[in-house]
N, C-alpha and C positions, 0 to 999 in steps of 0.2 A: 723333492728337490730343495736343497738349501737356498735360502733367500739370496745369499751373496752370489750363488752360481746361476741364479735366474736372471736372464737378460731381458729387461723391459725396455721397449722403444716407445717413447712418448712424442706425439706429434700434434701440434696445435698452432694455428697461425696467430693466436693471441699470446704474445710473449709473457704477459703477466700470469696467464694460466699455466704456461710451461714452467715458469720459475716457481710458482706456488706448489704445483704437483711434484716437481722434482725434489724440492725440499721435504715435502710430506713423505714421499716414498723412501728417500734416503734415510730420513729419521727413523723409519720403521724397518731398516735393515736391507732394503732392496738396492740392486745395482741398476741405475737408470741412465739411458742415453736419450737426450732430448733434441728435437728439431722444430723450427717454426715453418719450414718449407718441406712439403711431402716428397718432392723430387730428391732433395738432399738426403732425406731419411731413407728412401728406397735405395739410392746408390750405396749408402752405408750398409744397408742390410744385405747387399750382394756379397760383401766381404766379411760379414760378421754374423754370429748366431743371434736369432731373435726368438724368444719363447713366448712373450706376450706383447702385443701391440695395443697401446692405448692411444686412440686418435679421435680428434674432432671429425664430424661428418662433413660439414660444409667448410671447404677451404678453397682458395683460388688455385687454378692450374689442375688440381687433382682432388677429388673427394676422398674422404676416409675409406669409403667402401671400395673405391677403385684402387687405392693404395693397398688395402687388405688383400684384394684379389690378386694383385701383382706379387705381393709378398708371399702368398700361399704357393705360388709357382716355385719359389726358391726354398721356402720353409713350409712344407705341407702341414706340419703339426702346430703352426703358430696359432695362439689363442688371440681373439680380438675383443677388445672392450671399447665401445663407442660412446662419445659424448656429443650432445647437441643442445642448442638453445631453442631449437624449433621442434616441437612435438609433432610427430607424424606417424600414424599407425603403419602406413605403407613403407616408410623408411625403416621402421623397427622390424617389420616382417621380413623385409629384404635383407637386413643385417643378420637376422637369425637364420634365414635360409642359406646365407653365405657362410655360416659357421661361427658367427659371433657368439661369445659366451655370455656377454652382458651388454646392456644398453642403458646409459644414464642420462637423465635430463638435467641440464644446467639450470640453476645452481644445485649442486648435490652436496651431501654431507661427507666429511672425510671417512666416516665409518662405512658409507656405501661403496666408496672406491676401494677401500681395503678389503671389504667383503667380496667385491667383484674379482679382485686379484686372487684371493684365496680360492674362490670357486674355480677360476681359470686354471690354477695350478693343480687342483684336485682332478679336474677333468683330464688335464694333460698327463698326469701320473697314471691315471687309470688306463688311458689310451696306450701309453708306453708299456704298461704291464701286460695288457691284452696282446700286444704285438709280440712281446717276448715269449708269452705262453704259447701263442700260435706257432711261432718258429720252433719252439721246443717240441710241440706235438707233431710237427711235420719233419721231425728228425733234423732240426736246426736249419738245414738248407735244402732247397729243391733244385736238383740238377738233373731233372728227368730228361732222358735222351742222350746225356753226355756220358760216354763210356770211356774209362781209362784210369790207370793208376800210375802212369809214367810221370817222371819229374816235370816235363813241359806242361802236361795237363794239370798236375797239382798246382803248379805256379799260376797257371791261367785261372783256375777256379778260386785261388786265393785272391786274385785281382778282382774277380767277379764279386766276391764277398765285400771287398773294400769299396767298390764303386756303386753297389746296388742301391743304397739309400741316398746317394748324392744326387742333386738335381742337375748336375752338369751334363753336357752332351758327351756321348761316348762314340769313338770312332774305332770300329773293329776291322782290322786288316787280315788278309790271309788268302791263300790260293782258292780257286774254285773247288767246291766239294769238301771243304774242311769242317763245315758246320757253323758258319758265322751266325746264321739265324738262331740256331740252338743256344749259342752264347747270349744273344740278345734276349731271348725268352728267359734264360736263366737269370739275367740281370733284372728283368721285369718281375719274375716270380718270387724273387728274394727281396723285393723292395716294398716300400710302403704303398706303392701303386698297384700291388698285385690284384686287388679286387676291381681295378679299373681296366678298360680295354687295352689289349695289345694289338695294334694294327700295323701290318707290314705291306710294303709294295716294292716291286722290283723296278727301279728307275730305267733299266735298259729294255724292258719288255713293252713299253708303250711309246707312241710318237710324242714329241714335245707338247703339242697342243692338247692331246688327250691326257697326258700326264699332269699338265697344269690344271686341267679341270678336275682330275681325280684328287689332286692334293689340296687345291684351294677352293674347289667348288665353283659354281657359276649361277648367275641369275637367268631366269627364264627370258628367252629371246636374245641373249647376248651373242649367240652365233647360230648358224644353221644347225638344226637338230636339238637345240636347247629348248625343249618343250615345257620344262618345269624347272623350278629352283632345285639345285643339287648341293647338298652339304658335302664339303670336301673332307678328306681323311684327317687333315690337320685339326679340324673341329670335331669330327666324329670320335677321335681318340680321347677327347675330354681331358681328364687329369691323368690319363694312363700313359702309354708309351707309343710313340710313332717310330717305326723301324723303316728306314730307307736303305734298301739293298742296292748295290751297284751305284753308289752315289756319284762315282766318276763319270757316269753316262749323262749327267745333266748338261743341257746346252747352256750357253752363256746367259741367255735371258732368264732361264729358270734359276740359275745360280744367283743372279742378282735378286730375284724375288724371294728365294729362300733365305738369303743373307738378311734382307730387310725384315722378314718374319721372325728370324732368330733374335735380331737386335731389338726390335720393337715389341716382340711377343704379341704381334697383331698380324692378321692376314686380311687381304681384300679379295673376295671371290671375283671371278672373271665377270666383267660387266656390271659390277656393283660399285657404288660410290661410298659405301660405309665399310668400316673395318670391324673385325670380330676378334676377340682374344684367343690367342694360341696358348693353351695351358699344358699341353702334353710334354713329357720328357722326350728328347730326340736321341735316337741311337742310329748311327749310320754304319754301313759296311762297304768294303771295296776289295776287289782282287787286283786292283791296279795300283801303281805307285803314284800317289797323289803329289808327292814332292816333285817328282820328275814332270808331272803334268803342269804343276805351277811354273816350273822353270821353262817349259815349252810354251807356256801362255795359254794352255787349253783349260786350265782350272784356276779360278780366282784365288790369289793368296790370302785375301781377307776372309773369304769363306773357309778356306782350309784351316786357318788359325782358329776360327770360331768352332769348327767341327772337332779339331784335334785337341780337345781339352783333356779328355781321359782316354788315351790310346790303349787298345788291347790288340795283341797279335795272336791269331790262332795258328799253331804249328802245323805243318804238313804231316801227313801220315808217315812219310819216310823218316821223320825225326822223332817218331815215337813208336817204333816197331814193336816194342813189348806190349802195346795195346792191341795189336792185330788179333791175337787169339781171343781176347775178350770181345772184340767187335764181331768176330766170326761167330762166336758162341751166341752173342745177343741176336744177331740177324737170323741165325738158324732157329732159335727158340721162338722168335716173334713172327716168323713167316708161316705160310700155309704148308711148309715142307717140314713140319716137326718130325723128328726121328732121323733126319738126315745128319750126316757128319762128314768131316773131311778126314781122309787118312793122314797118318803121321807125315808121310812124304808130301802130300798136298798142302798141309799146313805149313811145312817148312818152305815150300815154294811161295806160298802167300806171304810169309814173313820176309823172305828175301827180295820180293818184287818191289820196285820203286814207287808204285801207285801214283802216277802223275795226276790222276783224277781224284786222288785222296779217298775219303770215306765214302763219297757218293759212288765212285767207281768200284770200290770194294763191295758195297751193297748190291750194285747191279750185277757184278760177276757172281756173287753168291747166289742170287736169284737165278741166273742163267744156268750155272752148273747144276743146281738142284733140280731145275725143271728138266734138263736134258739127260741127267744121269739116270740109269735104269736100276741102280741099287741104292741102298741106304747109306753106303759109304762111297764118297766121291774120291776116285783114285786119281793119281797124277796124270795118267794118259787121257783123262776126261776133261782136263783143264784147257782153257783157250790158249792158242799159240802165243799170244802176247805175254803170257806168264812164264812159259816154258822155253821159248826160243832164245837160246843163249849164244847162238852163232852171230858173227858180224852181220849186220842187217843193212841192206841197201836203203838209202835215204837217211841213215844216221851219219853224223859227221865223221869224216876220216881224218887221221892224223898223219902228216908226212913223217917218213922214217928219219930219225935223227937221234943222236946221242943225248939230246936234251928233251926227250919225249915228255919227261915229267914236267918240265917247265911249260911246254906247249899245252899239255893237258890243263895245267893250272890257269892258262890264259883263256880257256874256253869259258864263256860266260853262261850263266843260267838261261839267259834269253836265247842263246844259240842252241842250247840243248833242248829247250822247249820248242823252238822252231823246227828242229830236225825231227823231234818226236811227233809233233803235230802232222808234219808231212808224211812221216812213215805210217802212222795210223790211218790217215786219209787215203793214201795211195795203195798200201800193201794189205791193210786189214779191213778197210771199209770199201775198197774198190771204187773210190772217188765219191761215194755217197756221204754227203756232209752230215745228214741226220744220224747215220750209223756211226760216223766218226765221233760226233759230239757225244753220243751215248757211251762209246768206249772210253773216251777221254774224261768223261764225267763232268762235262761242262754244258752250258746252254748252247743251242744252235746259233743264237745271235752272237754269243761270245766267240764261237769258232769263226763266224763270218768276219768279225772285227779283227781277229788275229790274222786271218788270211789276207785281208785288205792291208793291214800294217806290213806284213811280210812283202806283199806286192810292191808297196811304196818304197820299202827299204831296198829291194832288189833293183828297182828302177833307178834310185839314187846312186847305187853302186855302179850300175851300168853306165850312167851318165858321167860319173867321175872317171871311169876306166876309159871312156871314149875321149874325154878331155885330155887325159894323159897321153893317149896315142897320137892326137893331132897337134900336141904342143911342140913347137919347133925346138 
């Protein structure tokens, strides 16, 4: 890397040292930004690239090692060179373990500092070359599990490439069953964190108290059943990726605690009095409209803005129908039903179907028809009724006869279609069994329960309004 393109951040609470080193480095062709306060230096680094950090170790408010640790969360490849007037073997060892490339004892010679910078640049260049070679050997990008060549998928994967190496939080939106976790894993697998852990948790699958303990950890004796210290997932993820699915299910208390952790990059385990650094990259996913939740007051707007830094949207399967034959082929080849295939008519039916449960529903139906079919070729008459029934169905919305039917159809919202389809599957296809209905719809049973509760409240409000109109004089 050219010296002028190398961004060096210099931090020392001794202004005379800052001034002298700045002049020295600039005279040798380096681009230097200097600060005498570590907090100001860190804020600057949040908006600017930093290739080498040169810092004093002992400074008020924040030590050089603490500054380096926080900066590594934003710039994982930053090189660290530390200066100190107090010789300490323990401090030197700690600096090296943290990734420092050099440790200089004050007063040092100018040649020592210049040599330390040259060494840091060499190490940085070798690291960059190794990563580039590794990507080339792995066919440039790892999108394992993501099948498709439609334009929406190509655009999505281009976005994955762009955001993979960024430290910013990613918010993935999309309907249930579209593969949001696969996108999160693709971002992790193509980032500089790929060798670190990828840890995911569904925020809607646990009670608030249990979820808090899982995320933040707890101290022994902090509540009934806490028989030992537990490391939370936010710490266990290390410098890897923490994936929070169904982020819209967090209650208000956990929203506040997560917001504080993101802002401060520190977490406090349940029952503990000390904080621990949160170093992982955060990726969240939701099948709900968080903007509407913010307007309703059920989701904090400050947390939403913190999460929605790099937004990605996973398209539903009905918007990329050309990928359906590829997905069918992939599921047939990977299952225990190798040798099975769909007839031409069956594949056409699959392609025309709307797939409200998306890829998850497609995979489930592929498994079902392959298990139940007695031959190697699955014919159209062996497909489930939800794919082939084209007659008007009870439970689906009806449209009043009118010369303006097109306008009335346009006024039907996606939410109304989803509601009608959910009731149809529950009552007509699953016989009232919620577990069966959720499997057909391709959603979690907890998601189905929430949908039905929302519909019940909506119907109650409509009934109350209707009653008010009737009694209004």
